[in-house]
C-alpha distance (Angstrom), angle and dihedral (degrees) to the residues before:
residue distance angle dihedral
M1 . . .
P2 3.84 . .
K3 3.78 119.8 .
G4 3.76 122.3 -126.5
Y5 3.89 119.0 -128.8
I6 3.76 128.9 -168.3
L7 3.80 113.6 -154.5
A8 3.81 114.3 -167.6
E9 3.82 127.6 -177.8
V10 3.73 107.6 -162.4
Q11 3.74 134.6 -168.9
V12 3.79 107.0 -170.1
T13 3.94 111.9 -144.0
D14 3.75 98.0 172.2
P15 3.78 112.5 35.7
A16 3.86 95.9 -176.0
M17 3.76 93.3 51.6
F18 3.84 91.1 44.6
E19 3.79 89.2 58.5
A20 3.74 88.0 60.8
Y21 3.86 88.6 54.8
R22 3.71 97.2 51.5
P23 3.86 102.4 72.8
L24 3.76 92.3 39.1
A25 3.78 92.3 53.7
A26 3.82 93.9 43.9
A27 3.85 90.7 54.4
A28 3.77 92.0 48.9
I29 3.80 92.1 48.0
A30 3.81 92.0 50.4
A31 3.80 92.2 46.2
F32 3.83 90.5 58.8
G33 3.90 95.0 45.7
G34 3.72 94.9 -99.7
K35 3.73 130.4 140.5
Y36 3.78 139.3 -169.6
L37 3.77 114.5 -107.9
V38 3.83 95.3 171.2
R39 3.82 127.0 12.9
G40 3.73 118.1 174.7
G41 3.84 118.4 -45.0
A42 3.71 129.5 131.6
T43 3.83 121.2 -39.1
E44 3.76 119.5 -155.2
M45 3.83 116.8 -167.9
L46 3.88 111.8 -132.0
E47 3.78 97.8 167.0
G48 3.79 136.7 6.4
G49 3.73 132.5 31.1
R50 3.77 110.2 -80.4
T51 3.75 136.9 62.8
P52 3.83 117.4 -159.1
A53 3.78 116.3 -130.8
R54 3.90 93.0 -135.2
T55 3.83 128.8 7.1
V56 3.80 126.3 -161.5
L57 3.84 125.9 -172.9
L58 3.76 118.7 -170.1
E59 3.86 126.5 -171.4
F60 3.87 124.1 -150.1
P61 3.73 129.8 178.6
S62 3.80 91.5 -107.4
P63 3.76 140.4 1.2
E64 3.89 87.4 -110.0
R65 3.83 91.2 54.3
A66 3.85 88.9 50.7
M67 3.77 89.5 53.4
D68 3.82 92.4 45.2
W69 3.82 86.0 55.1
Y70 3.84 94.8 47.6
K71 3.76 91.7 49.1
S72 3.75 97.0 40.3
A73 3.83 123.3 118.5
Q74 3.78 87.7 -126.9
Y75 3.79 93.6 58.4
Q76 3.85 94.2 40.7
E77 3.75 90.3 69.5
A78 3.79 89.1 55.1
L79 3.78 94.1 41.5
A80 3.89 93.2 55.9
I81 3.84 86.3 57.8
R82 3.84 94.1 46.7
L83 3.77 92.0 49.5
K84 3.81 89.9 58.7
A85 3.79 94.8 40.5
A86 3.87 103.3 44.3
T87 3.77 146.9 17.8
T88 3.75 107.7 -122.3
E89 3.82 143.2 179.2
V90 3.75 113.3 -155.1
F91 3.80 127.8 -168.0
L92 3.89 134.2 -174.6
L93 3.76 110.8 -143.0
T94 3.78 127.7 -172.6
G95 3.78 118.1 -148.1
H96 3.74 149.2 152.4
E97 3.76 130.8 -129.0
G98 3.72 117.6 -108.5
């Protein structure tokens, strides 16, 4: 079964408000079987013309579960905060281990 991945490129515009988002998002991610694979850290551009300020990669048991999380009432509370605290591009990826 393919895994579901959420890739987010984040530009935080209100750090204090973003701090309120983080624990809410983490709880929602865990509730849907997700886990962080990458959260922040240095980004080095190898090809292309842009470098995101912050990158987050989440793994879920399936693409459907990733979408369930994203659309869940639990995450919507966190999302409302993130939309005020950051500019973000979010992608759903489908992939297989190995």
